[in-house]
PDB file as gemmi writes it, atoms N, CA and C in Angstrom:
CRYST1    1.000    1.000    1.000  90.00  90.00  90.00 P 1                      
ATOM      1  N   MET A   1     -12.042 -20.719  -0.430  1.00  0.00           N  
ATOM      2  CA  MET A   1     -12.191 -21.110  -1.775  1.00  0.00           C  
ATOM      3  C   MET A   1     -11.353 -20.902  -2.797  1.00  0.00           C  
ATOM      4  N   ASP A   2     -11.431 -22.130  -3.598  1.00  0.00           N  
ATOM      5  CA  ASP A   2     -10.276 -22.158  -4.547  1.00  0.00           C  
ATOM      6  C   ASP A   2      -9.636 -20.910  -5.061  1.00  0.00           C  
ATOM      7  N   ARG A   3      -8.748 -20.817  -5.763  1.00  0.00           N  
ATOM      8  CA  ARG A   3      -8.231 -19.311  -6.682  1.00  0.00           C  
ATOM      9  C   ARG A   3      -9.605 -19.784  -8.361  1.00  0.00           C  
ATOM     10  N   LEU A   4      -9.720 -20.938  -8.095  1.00  0.00           N  
ATOM     11  CA  LEU A   4     -10.051 -20.337 -10.040  1.00  0.00           C  
ATOM     12  C   LEU A   4     -12.177 -20.377  -9.632  1.00  0.00           C  
ATOM     13  N   ASN A   5     -12.183 -20.456  -8.275  1.00  0.00           N  
ATOM     14  CA  ASN A   5     -13.643 -20.370  -7.766  1.00  0.00           C  
ATOM     15  C   ASN A   5     -13.599 -18.983  -7.453  1.00  0.00           C  
ATOM     16  N   LYS A   6     -12.828 -17.976  -6.646  1.00  0.00           N  
ATOM     17  CA  LYS A   6     -12.780 -17.062  -6.323  1.00  0.00           C  
ATOM     18  C   LYS A   6     -12.682 -16.197  -7.719  1.00  0.00           C  
ATOM     19  N   SER A   7     -11.801 -16.080  -8.552  1.00  0.00           N  
ATOM     20  CA  SER A   7     -11.286 -15.812  -9.771  1.00  0.00           C  
ATOM     21  C   SER A   7     -12.355 -15.318 -10.680  1.00  0.00           C  
ATOM     22  N   HIS A   8     -13.391 -16.761 -10.075  1.00  0.00           N  
ATOM     23  CA  HIS A   8     -14.249 -17.256 -11.136  1.00  0.00           C  
ATOM     24  C   HIS A   8     -15.396 -15.915 -10.764  1.00  0.00           C  
ATOM     25  N   ARG A   9     -15.867 -16.186  -9.191  1.00  0.00           N  
ATOM     26  CA  ARG A   9     -16.681 -14.739  -8.824  1.00  0.00           C  
ATOM     27  C   ARG A   9     -16.667 -13.417  -8.921  1.00  0.00           C  
ATOM     28  N   THR A  10     -15.000 -13.089  -8.733  1.00  0.00           N  
ATOM     29  CA  THR A  10     -15.152 -11.662  -8.883  1.00  0.00           C  
ATOM     30  C   THR A  10     -14.811 -11.109 -10.000  1.00  0.00           C  
ATOM     31  N   LEU A  11     -14.894 -11.921 -10.936  1.00  0.00           N  
ATOM     32  CA  LEU A  11     -14.952 -12.048 -12.728  1.00  0.00           C  
ATOM     33  C   LEU A  11     -15.920 -11.280 -12.595  1.00  0.00           C  
ATOM     34  N   ALA A  12     -16.866 -12.336 -12.779  1.00  0.00           N  
ATOM     35  CA  ALA A  12     -18.760 -12.450 -13.208  1.00  0.00           C  
ATOM     36  C   ALA A  12     -19.233 -11.011 -12.280  1.00  0.00           C  
ATOM     37  N   GLU A  13     -19.396 -11.421 -10.975  1.00  0.00           N  
ATOM     38  CA  GLU A  13     -19.558  -9.822 -10.537  1.00  0.00           C  
ATOM     39  C   GLU A  13     -19.579  -8.877 -11.214  1.00  0.00           C  
ATOM     40  N   LEU A  14     -18.086  -8.197 -10.682  1.00  0.00           N  
ATOM     41  CA  LEU A  14     -17.796  -7.248 -11.755  1.00  0.00           C  
ATOM     42  C   LEU A  14     -17.820  -6.474 -13.328  1.00  0.00           C  
ATOM     43  N   PHE A  15     -18.407  -7.928 -13.788  1.00  0.00           N  
ATOM     44  CA  PHE A  15     -18.788  -7.258 -15.362  1.00  0.00           C  
ATOM     45  C   PHE A  15     -20.307  -7.324 -14.795  1.00  0.00           C  
ATOM     46  N   LYS A  16     -20.445  -8.109 -14.354  1.00  0.00           N  
ATOM     47  CA  LYS A  16     -22.574  -7.629 -14.485  1.00  0.00           C  
ATOM     48  C   LYS A  16     -22.484  -6.475 -13.686  1.00  0.00           C  
ATOM     49  N   LEU A  17     -21.645  -5.666 -12.372  1.00  0.00           N  
ATOM     50  CA  LEU A  17     -21.551  -4.767 -11.931  1.00  0.00           C  
ATOM     51  C   LEU A  17     -21.638  -3.822 -13.544  1.00  0.00           C  
ATOM     52  N   ILE A  18     -20.679  -3.526 -13.950  1.00  0.00           N  
ATOM     53  CA  ILE A  18     -20.691  -2.538 -15.099  1.00  0.00           C  
ATOM     54  C   ILE A  18     -21.758  -2.647 -16.223  1.00  0.00           C  
ATOM     55  N   GLY A  19     -22.503  -3.401 -16.094  1.00  0.00           N  
ATOM     56  CA  GLY A  19     -23.841  -4.069 -17.238  1.00  0.00           C  
ATOM     57  C   GLY A  19     -24.145  -5.186 -17.812  1.00  0.00           C  
ATOM     58  N   VAL A  20     -22.751  -5.808 -17.879  1.00  0.00           N  
ATOM     59  CA  VAL A  20     -22.862  -7.091 -18.650  1.00  0.00           C  
ATOM     60  C   VAL A  20     -23.636  -8.008 -17.979  1.00  0.00           C  
ATOM     61  N   GLU A  21     -24.919  -8.531 -19.392  1.00  0.00           N  
ATOM     62  CA  GLU A  21     -25.693  -9.485 -18.442  1.00  0.00           C  
ATOM     63  C   GLU A  21     -25.215 -10.539 -18.536  1.00  0.00           C  
ATOM     64  N   GLU A  22     -26.712 -11.380 -17.225  1.00  0.00           N  
ATOM     65  CA  GLU A  22     -25.468 -11.982 -16.717  1.00  0.00           C  
ATOM     66  C   GLU A  22     -24.834 -13.756 -17.525  1.00  0.00           C  
ATOM     67  N   GLU A  23     -25.279 -13.956 -18.409  1.00  0.00           N  
ATOM     68  CA  GLU A  23     -25.670 -15.310 -18.832  1.00  0.00           C  
ATOM     69  C   GLU A  23     -23.578 -14.494 -19.521  1.00  0.00           C  
ATOM     70  N   LEU A  24     -23.922 -13.306 -20.387  1.00  0.00           N  
ATOM     71  CA  LEU A  24     -22.482 -13.166 -20.632  1.00  0.00           C  
ATOM     72  C   LEU A  24     -21.524 -13.197 -19.996  1.00  0.00           C  
ATOM     73  N   ALA A  25     -21.487 -12.645 -18.953  1.00  0.00           N  
ATOM     74  CA  ALA A  25     -20.912 -12.028 -17.710  1.00  0.00           C  
ATOM     75  C   ALA A  25     -20.213 -13.434 -17.399  1.00  0.00           C  
ATOM     76  N   GLU A  26     -21.061 -14.855 -16.903  1.00  0.00           N  
ATOM     77  CA  GLU A  26     -20.386 -15.777 -16.615  1.00  0.00           C  
ATOM     78  C   GLU A  26     -19.411 -16.322 -17.661  1.00  0.00           C  
ATOM     79  N   ALA A  27     -19.882 -16.468 -18.729  1.00  0.00           N  
ATOM     80  CA  ALA A  27     -18.837 -16.980 -19.705  1.00  0.00           C  
ATOM     81  C   ALA A  27     -17.958 -16.401 -20.203  1.00  0.00           C  
ATOM     82  N   GLU A  28     -18.023 -15.092 -19.855  1.00  0.00           N  
ATOM     83  CA  GLU A  28     -16.712 -14.419 -19.474  1.00  0.00           C  
ATOM     84  C   GLU A  28     -15.647 -14.733 -18.935  1.00  0.00           C  
ATOM     85  N   ALA A  29     -16.222 -15.118 -17.404  1.00  0.00           N  
ATOM     86  CA  ALA A  29     -15.658 -15.088 -16.592  1.00  0.00           C  
ATOM     87  C   ALA A  29     -14.966 -16.868 -16.304  1.00  0.00           C  
ATOM     88  N   GLU A  30     -15.851 -17.380 -16.895  1.00  0.00           N  
ATOM     89  CA  GLU A  30     -15.448 -19.230 -17.519  1.00  0.00           C  
ATOM     90  C   GLU A  30     -14.163 -18.692 -17.885  1.00  0.00           C  
ATOM     91  N   LYS A  31     -13.588 -17.691 -18.688  1.00  0.00           N  
ATOM     92  CA  LYS A  31     -12.867 -18.561 -19.757  1.00  0.00           C  
ATOM     93  C   LYS A  31     -11.586 -17.627 -19.063  1.00  0.00           C  
ATOM     94  N   LEU A  32     -11.308 -16.489 -18.845  1.00  0.00           N  
ATOM     95  CA  LEU A  32     -11.135 -16.034 -17.830  1.00  0.00           C  
ATOM     96  C   LEU A  32     -10.050 -15.764 -16.485  1.00  0.00           C  
ATOM     97  N   GLU A  33     -11.190 -16.713 -16.148  1.00  0.00           N  
ATOM     98  CA  GLU A  33     -10.541 -17.406 -14.693  1.00  0.00           C  
ATOM     99  C   GLU A  33      -9.710 -18.599 -14.709  1.00  0.00           C  
ATOM    100  N   HIS A  34      -8.846 -18.721 -16.232  1.00  0.00           N  
ATOM    101  CA  HIS A  34      -8.087 -20.187 -15.860  1.00  0.00           C  
ATOM    102  C   HIS A  34      -6.402 -19.164 -15.986  1.00  0.00           C  
ATOM    103  N   VAL A  35      -6.783 -17.678 -16.496  1.00  0.00           N  
ATOM    104  CA  VAL A  35      -4.921 -17.065 -16.942  1.00  0.00           C  
ATOM    105  C   VAL A  35      -4.613 -15.807 -16.566  1.00  0.00           C  
ATOM    106  N   ILE A  36      -5.827 -15.644 -15.703  1.00  0.00           N  
ATOM    107  CA  ILE A  36      -5.690 -13.812 -14.575  1.00  0.00           C  
ATOM    108  C   ILE A  36      -4.738 -14.657 -13.070  1.00  0.00           C  
ATOM    109  N   ASP A  37      -3.650 -13.876 -13.530  1.00  0.00           N  
ATOM    110  CA  ASP A  37      -3.420 -13.980 -12.308  1.00  0.00           C  
ATOM    111  C   ASP A  37      -3.742 -13.428 -10.854  1.00  0.00           C  
ATOM    112  N   PRO A  38      -3.494 -14.711  -9.909  1.00  0.00           N  
ATOM    113  CA  PRO A  38      -4.271 -14.362  -8.321  1.00  0.00           C  
ATOM    114  C   PRO A  38      -4.367 -12.702  -8.017  1.00  0.00           C  
ATOM    115  N   LYS A  39      -2.886 -12.509  -8.345  1.00  0.00           N  
ATOM    116  CA  LYS A  39      -2.744 -11.113  -7.478  1.00  0.00           C  
ATOM    117  C   LYS A  39      -3.768  -9.830  -8.144  1.00  0.00           C  
ATOM    118  N   VAL A  40      -4.059 -10.082  -9.832  1.00  0.00           N  
ATOM    119  CA  VAL A  40      -4.929  -9.025 -10.245  1.00  0.00           C  
ATOM    120  C   VAL A  40      -6.328  -9.061  -9.529  1.00  0.00           C  
ATOM    121  N   VAL A  41      -6.419 -10.412  -9.308  1.00  0.00           N  
ATOM    122  CA  VAL A  41      -7.746 -11.216  -8.540  1.00  0.00           C  
ATOM    123  C   VAL A  41      -8.022 -10.617  -7.687  1.00  0.00           C  
ATOM    124  N   GLU A  42      -6.984 -10.795  -6.829  1.00  0.00           N  
ATOM    125  CA  GLU A  42      -7.126  -9.286  -5.438  1.00  0.00           C  
ATOM    126  C   GLU A  42      -7.495  -7.902  -5.319  1.00  0.00           C  
ATOM    127  N   ARG A  43      -6.819  -7.268  -6.705  1.00  0.00           N  
ATOM    128  CA  ARG A  43      -7.375  -6.398  -6.919  1.00  0.00           C  
ATOM    129  C   ARG A  43      -8.774  -6.000  -7.070  1.00  0.00           C  
ATOM    130  N   LEU A  44      -8.546  -6.578  -8.343  1.00  0.00           N  
ATOM    131  CA  LEU A  44     -10.095  -6.508  -8.749  1.00  0.00           C  
ATOM    132  C   LEU A  44     -10.942  -6.839  -7.712  1.00  0.00           C  
ATOM    133  N   ALA A  45     -11.178  -8.058  -6.198  1.00  0.00           N  
ATOM    134  CA  ALA A  45     -11.943  -8.052  -5.740  1.00  0.00           C  
ATOM    135  C   ALA A  45     -12.117  -6.594  -4.579  1.00  0.00           C  
ATOM    136  N   GLU A  46     -10.871  -6.365  -4.288  1.00  0.00           N  
ATOM    137  CA  GLU A  46     -10.920  -5.173  -3.580  1.00  0.00           C  
ATOM    138  C   GLU A  46     -11.887  -3.708  -4.480  1.00  0.00           C  
ATOM    139  N   PHE A  47     -11.852  -3.831  -5.947  1.00  0.00           N  
ATOM    140  CA  PHE A  47     -12.489  -2.703  -6.441  1.00  0.00           C  
ATOM    141  C   PHE A  47     -13.989  -3.006  -6.831  1.00  0.00           C  
ATOM    142  N   VAL A  48     -14.153  -4.644  -6.978  1.00  0.00           N  
ATOM    143  CA  VAL A  48     -15.626  -4.274  -7.084  1.00  0.00           C  
ATOM    144  C   VAL A  48     -16.614  -4.682  -5.544  1.00  0.00           C  
ATOM    145  N   GLU A  49     -15.672  -5.350  -3.994  1.00  0.00           N  
ATOM    146  CA  GLU A  49     -16.232  -4.480  -2.276  1.00  0.00           C  
ATOM    147  C   GLU A  49     -16.490  -2.962  -3.021  1.00  0.00           C  
ATOM    148  N   ALA A  50     -15.575  -1.893  -3.407  1.00  0.00           N  
ATOM    149  CA  ALA A  50     -15.433  -0.722  -3.332  1.00  0.00           C  
ATOM    150  C   ALA A  50     -17.039  -0.055  -4.107  1.00  0.00           C  
ATOM    151  N   LEU A  51     -17.120  -1.028  -5.433  1.00  0.00           N  
ATOM    152  CA  LEU A  51     -17.982   0.008  -5.973  1.00  0.00           C  
ATOM    153  C   LEU A  51     -19.288  -0.602  -5.588  1.00  0.00           C  
ATOM    154  N   LYS A  52     -19.432  -1.454  -4.669  1.00  0.00           N  
ATOM    155  CA  LYS A  52     -21.148  -2.349  -4.103  1.00  0.00           C  
ATOM    156  C   LYS A  52     -20.837  -1.098  -2.958  1.00  0.00           C  
ATOM    157  N   ALA A  53     -19.702  -0.847  -2.639  1.00  0.00           N  
ATOM    158  CA  ALA A  53     -19.923   0.450  -1.182  1.00  0.00           C  
ATOM    159  C   ALA A  53     -20.984   1.430  -2.004  1.00  0.00           C  
ATOM    160  N   MET A  54     -20.183   2.250  -2.654  1.00  0.00           N  
ATOM    161  CA  MET A  54     -20.498   2.774  -3.450  1.00  0.00           C  
ATOM    162  C   MET A  54     -21.713   2.889  -4.128  1.00  0.00           C  
ATOM    163  N   ARG A  55     -22.534   2.112  -4.669  1.00  0.00           N  
ATOM    164  CA  ARG A  55     -23.420   1.745  -5.244  1.00  0.00           C  
ATOM    165  C   ARG A  55     -24.410   1.970  -3.756  1.00  0.00           C  
ATOM    166  N   ARG A  56     -24.428   1.398  -2.704  1.00  0.00           N  
ATOM    167  CA  ARG A  56     -24.979   1.166  -1.506  1.00  0.00           C  
ATOM    168  C   ARG A  56     -25.127   2.806  -0.754  1.00  0.00           C  
ATOM    169  N   ILE A  57     -24.512   3.629  -0.589  1.00  0.00           N  
ATOM    170  CA  ILE A  57     -24.398   5.095  -0.715  1.00  0.00           C  
ATOM    171  C   ILE A  57     -25.132   5.577  -1.486  1.00  0.00           C  
ATOM    172  N   LEU A  58     -24.647   5.342  -2.977  1.00  0.00           N  
ATOM    173  CA  LEU A  58     -25.750   6.374  -3.703  1.00  0.00           C  
ATOM    174  C   LEU A  58     -27.180   5.670  -3.456  1.00  0.00           C  
ATOM    175  N   THR A  59     -27.851   4.550  -3.332  1.00  0.00           N  
ATOM    176  CA  THR A  59     -28.936   4.595  -3.737  1.00  0.00           C  
ATOM    177  C   THR A  59     -29.388   4.726  -2.211  1.00  0.00           C  
TER     178      THR A  59                                                      
END                                                                             
């Protein structure tokens, strides 16, 4: 997976997890994927996975 695709996917998923509607989450991810540092994306990806794991435990 290329850097922009991973950035977009990670950002959009994070936004949706925090309650941003899908259309807006995708639009904002599209903007930010071009300027966010890959190191930040890596940390956010870890955070997204942790949030998803917590949701599975709590439901």
